[in-house]
C-alpha positions in Angstrom: -19.8 -0.4 -11.3 -17.0 -2.1 -9.3 -16.9 -0.7 -5.7 -13.9 1.4 -4.9 -11.8 0.1 -1.9 -10.8 1.9 1.3 -7.6 0.4 2.7 -5.9 1.3 5.9 -2.1 0.7 6.0 0.0 -0.3 8.9 3.8 0.3 8.9 5.1 -2.2 11.4 8.5 -1.7 13.1 9.6 -4.0 15.8 6.1 -5.4 16.3 4.5 -2.0 16.7 2.7 0.3 14.2 4.6 3.5 13.5 4.1 6.5 11.3 6.5 9.0 9.7 6.3 11.9 7.1 7.7 11.6 3.6 9.2 8.2 4.3 10.7 9.1 7.7 13.3 6.6 8.9 13.3 4.5 12.0 17.0 4.8 12.6 16.8 8.6 12.5 14.1 8.6 15.2 11.6 10.1 12.7 8.8 7.6 13.4 5.9 8.0 15.8 4.5 4.9 17.7 0.9 4.3 17.0 0.0 1.0 18.7 -0.4 -2.8 18.3 -0.9 -3.9 14.7 -3.5 -6.6 15.4 -5.6 -4.3 17.7 -5.6 -1.7 14.9 -6.4 -4.3 12.2 -9.4 -5.5 14.3 -10.6 -1.9 14.7 -10.5 -1.4 10.9 -12.0 -4.8 10.3 -15.0 -3.8 12.4 -15.2 -0.4 10.7 -15.6 -2.1 7.3 -12.2 -1.8 5.7 -12.1 -3.6 2.4 -8.5 -4.7 2.9 -5.6 -4.2 5.3 -2.0 -3.6 4.3 0.9 -4.4 6.6 4.4 -3.1 5.7 7.3 -4.6 7.7 9.7 -1.6 7.8 12.1 -3.5 10.0 13.1 -5.9 7.2 15.4 -8.0 9.4 15.3 -11.7 10.3 13.9 -10.9 13.7 11.4 -8.5 12.2 10.3 -11.2 9.8 9.5 -13.6 12.6 7.6 -10.9 14.4 5.7 -10.1 11.2 4.7 -13.7 10.7 3.2 -13.7 14.2 1.3 -10.4 13.5 -0.1 -11.8 10.2 -1.1 -15.1 11.9 -2.9 -13.3 14.7 -4.6 -10.8 12.3 -5.7 -13.5 9.9 -7.2 -15.5 12.7 -9.4 -12.6 13.8 -10.0 -10.5 10.7 -12.2 -11.3 7.7 -10.9 -8.8 5.2 -8.0 -9.6 2.8 -4.5 -9.0 4.2 -1.6 -7.7 2.1 1.9 -7.9 3.4 5.1 -6.2 2.2 8.6 -5.3 3.3 11.8 -7.2 2.7 10.2 -10.1 0.7 13.0 -11.1 -1.7 12.2 -14.6 -2.8 9.2 -16.9 -3.7 9.9 -18.7 -0.5 9.5 -15.4 1.5 6.2 -14.9 -0.3 5.1 -18.5 0.7 6.0 -17.8 4.4 3.6 -14.9 4.5 0.8 -16.5 2.5 1.0 -19.6 4.8 0.8 -17.2 7.8 -2.6 -15.9 6.4 -1.8 -13.2 3.9 -3.9 -13.0 0.8 -1.5 -10.8 -1.3 2.2 -10.1 -1.3 3.5 -6.6 -2.0 7.0 -6.2 -3.4 9.0 -3.0 -4.2 12.8 -2.8 -4.0 13.1 -6.6 -4.4 11.1 -6.4 -7.7 13.3 -3.6 -8.9 16.5 -5.6 -8.1 15.0 -8.7 -9.6 12.1 -8.1 -11.9 11.8 -11.8 -12.6 10.5 -12.2 -9.0 7.2 -10.7 -10.2 6.9 -13.4 -12.9 8.0 -16.2 -10.6 5.5 -15.1 -7.9 2.7 -14.7 -10.4 3.4 -18.1 -11.9 3.5 -19.8 -8.5 0.7 -18.1 -6.7 -1.3 -16.2 -9.3 -1.2 -12.6 -10.4 -4.0 -11.8 -8.0 -1.5 -12.4 -5.2 1.3 -10.2 -6.5 1.2 -6.4 -5.8 4.0 -4.2 -7.0 4.4 -1.1 -4.9 6.0 1.9 -6.6 7.5 4.8 -4.7 7.5 7.7 -7.2 8.9 11.2 -6.9 8.4 14.1 -9.3 11.8 15.0 -10.7 10.7 17.3 -13.6 7.7 18.5 -15.6 5.6 15.4 -16.5 8.3 13.1 -15.1 8.1 10.9 -12.0 11.1 8.7 -11.1 10.9 5.4 -9.2 12.8 5.3 -5.9 13.8 2.2 -4.0 14.9 1.4 -0.4 12.1 3.2 1.3 12.1 6.1 -1.1 15.8 6.9 -0.5 17.5 5.6 -3.6 16.8 6.9 -7.1 16.6 4.2 -9.8 16.5 6.2 -13.0 13.4 4.4 -14.0 10.3 6.2 -15.2 7.3 5.4 -12.9 4.8 4.8 -15.7 7.2 2.6 -17.7 8.0 0.6 -14.6 4.4 0.1 -13.8 3.7 -1.2 -17.3 6.6 -3.6 -17.2 5.5 -4.9 -13.8 2.1 -5.6 -15.2 3.6 -7.3 -18.2 5.5 -9.6 -15.9 2.4 -10.6 -14.0 1.6 -8.0 -11.3 -2.1 -8.1 -10.5 -2.2 -4.7 -8.8 -0.1 -1.5 -8.5 0.2 0.6 -5.3 1.4 4.1 -6.2 3.1 5.9 -3.4 3.8 9.6 -3.9 7.0 10.4 -2.0 6.2 14.1 -2.3 2.8 13.8 -0.7 3.5 11.0 1.8 2.3 11.9 5.3 1.8 15.5 4.5 -2.1 15.3 4.5 -2.0 17.8 1.6 -3.8 15.6 -0.9 -2.8 12.9 -3.4 -0.7 13.5 -6.6 -3.7 13.4 -8.9 -1.7 13.7 -12.1 0.6 10.7 -11.8 -2.2 8.7 -10.3 -4.4 9.3 -13.3 -1.6 8.7 -15.8 -0.8 5.4 -14.1 -4.4 4.3 -13.9 -4.9 5.0 -17.6 -1.6 3.3 -18.6 -2.0 -0.2 -16.9 -4.8 -2.8 -17.1 -4.8 -3.7 -13.5 -6.1 -1.8 -10.4 -4.1 1.1 -9.1 -4.2 1.9 -5.4 -3.4 5.5 -4.5 -1.2 6.1 -1.5 0.4 9.2 0.0 -1.3 12.5 1.0 -4.7 11.6 2.4 -5.7 14.4 4.8 -9.4 15.0 4.2 -12.4 13.1 2.9 -12.4 15.3 -0.2 -8.8 14.2 -1.0 -10.0 10.6 -1.1 -12.9 11.4 -3.4 -10.7 13.4 -5.7 -8.1 10.6 -6.2 -10.9 8.1 -7.0 -12.7 10.5 -9.4 -10.1 12.7 -10.9 -7.1 10.4 -10.3 -9.1 7.4 -11.6 -7.7 5.2 -8.8 -9.4 1.9 -8.0 -8.7 2.1 -4.3 -7.4 4.6 -1.7 -4.8 3.7 0.9 -4.3 5.8 4.1 -2.6 5.6 7.4 -2.4 8.7 9.6 -6.0 9.9 9.3 -7.2 6.5 10.5 -4.6 5.8 13.2 -5.0 9.1 15.0 -8.8 8.9 14.9 -9.5 11.8 12.5 -11.8 9.6 10.4 -13.1 6.1 10.5 -13.4 3.9 7.5 -17.1 4.3 7.7 -16.7 8.1 7.6 -14.8 7.8 4.4 -17.3 5.4 2.8 -20.3 7.5 3.7 -18.6 10.6 2.2 -17.7 8.7 -1.0 -21.2 7.4 -1.3 -22.6 11.0 -1.2 -20.3 11.8 -4.1 -21.8 9.0 -6.2 -18.7 6.8 -5.8 -19.6 3.1 -5.4 -18.3 1.6 -2.1 -19.1 -1.6 -0.2 -21.0 -0.6 2.9 -21.2 -2.8 6.0 
């Protein structure tokens, strides 16, 4: 069996890692400062993280330069694959981050605004480099809508249909963020995760809601996710990556141990 991945996520704002709840906004003072992104990346690298995700939530020209520096420093010292997202709107933006040391590029609102960006990125750098991140909110029975702009703007798109289209355009992986569960530590949305995992042919990374080790096991087993992404429980020292992997192993879930 293919090992399930455990992926810490760093939201970077102004060169520092921050954390909010249900897509809290920097401009509204809803973010809590966590620390230096490279120091945290090194910590997770040593703990045996399978990958590291950096999201630039500044999404400005100055923020982009800061993010390039973060990725260059992290790539120089870490040996796990690095994924970068946030404000990447062109193939040239992707190249800037890949050249800095990123292994994968994550796109969200830019893919919604220009779906052809998925195809262009996949053709230029390979599908394995292109991750489409989907922010989904439950809007009715059995219906999840895609939101853009950091989970603030409804698009009218069905989350499952958008995931299938993204894959058909060349996305090599989907990150499913549950807006309802984000930062609540109340558990992942198992239903939409399972539906999406069953409806696309590429790996699905579950994001939003991790609060306990059991939550992570549930989304990998019941939700059929290929990987689990979390932030708060790692940043604030509640669990290490090793704690998660040891627990998953006791549940019979294959993981890559150090």
